[in-house]
C-alpha positions in Angstrom: 53.4 134.8 114.1 55.3 132.8 116.8 53.2 131.9 119.8 54.2 131.3 123.4 54.6 127.5 124.1 56.1 127.6 127.6 56.9 130.0 130.4 58.7 129.5 133.7 59.9 131.7 136.6 62.5 131.2 139.3 64.2 133.2 142.0 68.0 133.8 142.3 69.7 135.5 145.2 72.7 137.7 144.2 74.9 138.9 147.0 75.7 142.7 147.1 79.1 143.5 145.8 79.8 146.2 148.5 78.1 147.6 151.5 75.3 149.9 150.5 73.6 152.2 152.9 71.3 155.2 152.7 69.2 157.3 155.1 66.5 154.7 155.5 67.8 151.1 154.7 70.6 148.8 153.6 70.8 146.8 150.4 70.6 143.3 151.8 70.9 141.3 148.5 69.4 141.3 145.1 66.5 138.9 144.8 66.4 138.5 141.0 63.2 137.2 139.5 63.8 135.4 136.1 61.2 134.5 133.5 62.0 132.4 130.5 59.5 132.3 127.7 59.7 129.8 124.8 57.9 130.2 121.5 56.9 127.7 118.9 59.7 128.7 116.5 62.2 127.5 119.0 63.4 130.8 120.6 63.7 131.5 124.3 63.5 134.9 125.7 65.0 135.7 129.2 63.5 138.6 131.3 64.1 139.7 134.9 63.3 142.0 137.8 64.4 142.4 141.3 64.0 143.4 144.9 66.8 144.6 147.3 66.2 141.8 149.8 62.6 141.1 150.5 59.4 140.3 148.5 61.0 138.3 145.9 58.9 135.1 146.7 55.7 137.1 146.5 56.7 138.2 143.0 57.4 134.7 142.1 54.0 133.6 143.5 52.3 136.3 141.4 54.0 135.0 138.3 53.6 131.2 138.8 49.9 131.4 140.2 48.4 134.2 138.1 50.5 135.5 135.1 52.4 132.8 133.5 49.5 130.3 133.0 47.8 133.2 130.8 50.8 133.3 128.4 50.3 129.9 126.5 49.1 130.4 122.9 49.5 134.2 122.9 51.4 135.9 120.2 54.8 136.8 121.5 55.2 139.8 119.2 52.0 141.4 120.5 53.7 142.9 123.6 51.2 145.5 124.2 48.4 143.0 124.0 50.1 140.6 126.4 51.0 143.3 128.9 47.5 144.7 129.1 45.9 141.2 129.4 48.2 140.5 132.4 47.6 143.9 133.9 43.8 143.6 133.6 44.0 140.0 135.1 45.6 141.7 138.3 43.4 144.6 138.7 42.9 143.9 142.4 46.5 144.4 143.1 47.5 147.2 140.8 49.0 149.7 140.9 51.8 148.4 143.2 55.3 146.9 143.4 54.4 143.2 143.4 52.4 143.3 140.1 54.8 145.7 138.4 57.8 143.7 139.2 56.1 140.5 138.0 54.9 142.2 134.8 58.5 143.5 134.2 60.0 140.0 134.2 57.4 139.0 131.6 57.8 142.1 129.5 61.6 142.1 129.3 61.6 138.4 128.2 59.2 139.4 125.4 61.4 142.2 124.3 64.4 139.9 124.4 62.6 137.6 122.0 61.4 140.6 119.9 65.1 141.8 119.6 66.3 138.3 118.8 63.9 137.8 116.0 64.7 141.1 114.4 68.5 140.3 115.0 68.9 143.8 116.5 70.1 145.0 120.0 67.6 146.5 122.3 69.0 150.1 122.0 68.1 150.1 118.3 64.7 148.4 118.6 63.7 150.8 121.4 64.5 153.9 119.4 68.2 153.9 118.4 69.1 157.5 119.2 72.7 156.9 120.0 74.9 154.1 121.3 76.9 155.8 124.1 75.6 157.5 127.1 77.3 159.4 130.1 77.8 157.5 133.4 77.7 158.8 137.0 78.9 156.7 140.0 76.9 155.7 143.1 79.1 153.1 144.6 81.5 155.7 146.1 78.7 157.7 147.8 76.9 155.5 150.4 76.0 157.1 153.7 78.3 155.1 155.9 81.5 156.2 153.9 83.5 159.0 155.5 84.3 162.2 153.9 87.9 161.5 153.0 86.8 158.3 151.1 83.9 160.2 149.4 86.4 162.8 148.1 88.8 160.2 146.9 86.1 158.3 145.1 84.8 161.5 143.4 88.4 162.5 142.3 89.0 159.1 140.8 85.6 159.2 139.0 86.6 162.6 137.5 90.0 161.3 136.4 88.4 158.3 134.7 86.3 160.6 132.6 83.0 160.1 134.2 80.6 162.9 134.3 79.1 162.8 137.9 79.0 161.1 141.2 76.1 160.5 143.6 76.3 161.1 147.3 73.8 159.8 149.8 72.4 162.5 152.3 70.3 162.3 155.5 72.8 162.7 158.2 71.2 163.7 161.5 72.3 167.3 161.2 72.2 169.5 158.1 75.9 170.7 158.5 77.1 167.0 158.3 75.5 166.6 154.9 76.7 170.0 153.8 80.3 169.5 154.9 80.6 166.3 153.1 79.2 167.8 149.9 81.3 171.0 150.2 84.5 168.9 150.5 83.7 167.0 147.2 83.0 170.2 145.3 86.2 171.8 146.5 88.2 168.7 145.5 86.7 168.3 142.0 86.0 171.8 141.0 82.9 172.8 138.8 83.3 170.3 136.0 81.8 167.2 137.8 78.1 166.7 138.5 77.3 166.0 142.1 73.9 164.3 142.7 72.5 163.8 146.1 69.8 161.2 147.2 67.8 161.3 150.4 65.8 158.2 149.7 62.5 159.5 150.8 63.8 160.3 154.3 62.9 164.0 154.7 59.7 166.0 155.8 58.6 168.8 153.6 60.1 171.4 155.8 63.4 169.6 156.3 63.7 169.1 152.5 63.3 172.8 152.0 65.7 173.6 154.7 68.4 171.2 153.3 67.9 172.2 149.7 68.6 175.9 150.8 71.8 174.8 152.7 73.0 173.0 149.5 72.2 175.7 146.9 75.7 177.1 146.6 77.2 173.6 146.1 75.8 173.6 142.6 74.1 170.1 142.7 72.9 168.4 139.6 69.8 167.2 141.4 68.2 166.3 144.8 66.7 162.8 144.5 63.7 161.4 146.4 63.7 164.0 149.1 60.1 163.1 150.2 57.9 160.0 150.1 57.0 159.2 146.6 53.2 159.6 147.1 53.7 163.2 148.4 53.2 165.0 145.1 52.1 168.3 146.6 55.2 168.3 148.9 57.4 167.8 145.9 55.5 170.7 144.2 56.2 173.0 147.1 59.9 172.0 147.3 60.5 172.4 143.5 59.1 175.9 143.8 61.4 176.8 146.7 64.8 175.8 145.3 66.9 176.0 142.1 68.1 172.5 142.5 66.5 170.0 140.1 64.3 167.6 141.8 64.7 163.9 140.7 62.0 161.2 141.4 60.8 157.9 139.9 62.5 154.8 141.4 59.5 154.3 143.8 56.9 155.0 141.2 55.0 152.0 139.6 52.7 153.4 136.9 52.9 155.8 134.0 50.0 157.8 135.5 52.2 158.6 138.5 54.8 160.2 136.4 52.1 162.1 134.5 50.9 163.8 137.7 54.5 164.7 138.8 55.3 166.2 135.4 52.0 168.0 134.9 52.4 169.6 138.3 56.1 170.6 137.9 57.1 168.3 140.7 59.9 166.6 138.8 63.0 167.9 136.8 64.6 164.6 136.4 62.7 161.3 135.8 64.4 158.2 137.2 62.0 155.5 135.8 63.1 152.0 136.8 62.2 149.3 134.1 61.6 146.7 136.8 59.4 148.7 139.1 57.3 150.4 136.4 56.4 147.0 134.8 58.8 146.6 132.0 60.3 148.1 128.9 56.8 148.7 127.4 55.6 151.3 130.1 59.4 152.5 130.6 59.3 153.8 127.1 55.9 155.5 127.5 57.3 157.3 130.6 60.4 158.4 128.8 58.4 159.8 125.9 56.1 161.5 128.3 59.1 163.2 130.0 60.3 164.2 126.6 57.0 166.0 126.0 57.7 168.0 129.1 61.4 168.6 128.1 62.6 166.6 131.1 65.7 164.4 131.2 65.4 160.6 131.9 68.2 159.1 134.3 66.9 155.7 135.2 67.5 154.1 138.6 69.8 151.1 139.0 69.9 148.2 136.7 72.6 149.6 134.5 72.9 146.4 132.4 69.5 147.0 130.8 69.3 150.8 131.4 72.2 151.4 129.3 70.3 150.2 126.2 67.1 152.1 127.1 68.8 155.4 127.8 70.7 155.2 124.6 67.5 154.6 122.8 65.7 157.9 123.6 66.7 161.5 122.9 66.2 162.8 126.4 68.3 159.9 128.1 70.9 161.8 130.0 72.7 159.5 132.5 73.1 155.8 133.4 73.7 155.0 137.1 76.7 152.9 137.7 76.1 150.2 140.3 77.4 147.0 139.2 75.3 144.1 140.7 75.0 141.3 138.0 78.8 140.4 137.6 78.3 137.2 139.7 75.7 135.9 137.3 77.0 137.3 133.9 80.0 136.4 131.7 80.7 139.9 130.5 80.4 143.5 131.8 78.9 146.6 130.5 81.5 148.3 128.2 82.8 151.7 129.3 84.9 153.9 127.0 86.2 157.3 128.0 83.8 157.7 130.9 80.7 156.7 128.7 78.7 153.4 128.8 78.1 151.6 125.5 74.9 149.8 124.7 75.6 146.3 123.7 75.2 145.4 120.1 74.2 141.7 120.8 70.6 141.0 119.6 68.2 140.9 122.4 68.6 142.6 125.9 72.3 142.4 125.5 72.9 140.8 128.9 75.4 137.8 128.7 73.8 135.6 131.4 76.0 132.9 133.0 73.5 130.0 133.3 75.7 127.8 135.5 76.2 130.7 138.0 72.4 131.5 137.9 71.6 127.8 138.6 73.9 127.7 141.6 72.2 130.6 143.2 68.6 129.5 142.7 66.5 129.6 145.9 63.1 129.0 144.5 
């Protein structure tokens, strides 16, 4: 069995490709935390996680000071064992974002090694259900974009064969959100999914009112209407509307997803491989959702989520937000409006090491 001989972590800042705003924040930059793990058989696995502008150095410190020193001599193929050892070592800081993001960088590097050694792409090693998955676009739906541009973007997405578009909501008045959504629906007709995302900006009462106002627009889902720790609020909202409720990008443990699913508070699961702690827990959430007959439509990180969504039978959508083009040599392949999981052994991300080195900040 190959054992881990060395591990290192570093931080890279990747500028946003376009202005991105929602009801509570702006995407400042992608702080990308890389982990490289070497094994005694001469292989190197590369993993990563991210923040949208703050906290990256805290994740890097967690890795360098506490997690990476524990890896030396461990068997690289025993991914569950390594993950649990690191998790147990950080009990005082779990469950939370810093630990989960750090674990994800290690876990994805180990999966990269696992796939390389098997000479298989991630989508096959993680389940192999199918290679192609539907796409929906988020880049044309940010909150600062005016209605005419929203409509033009949705029409273009439909013409390109994409299955859906996401629009940010959370304007000061309900009619502002509704008018934007109604204009899109009128322009694209019934054959394009329209998702909306409130980014945890609403109160329980406001979410119920807005969902009621949106009912006749035939939305695919209402995403993160309430703070992620308000499970009971999501239960009340789900019972009050026919619009599917989507959650998951701000949840950091398998157990949080279990509670949402058990209580009927989530109709779409948006588990994020970085925020939940890596591929290992991501797959557990996906299979848990399958047991509840719930679709998985992961948040962001399309370059790795295309493979994971393809791997599982309940993977429904990949979110199109290109963010790694500055540090990769190739892009995710799209054919007839669907994303194709890469066939390259490993994670399938073609890193540009020179570009990465030029953007290192720590």
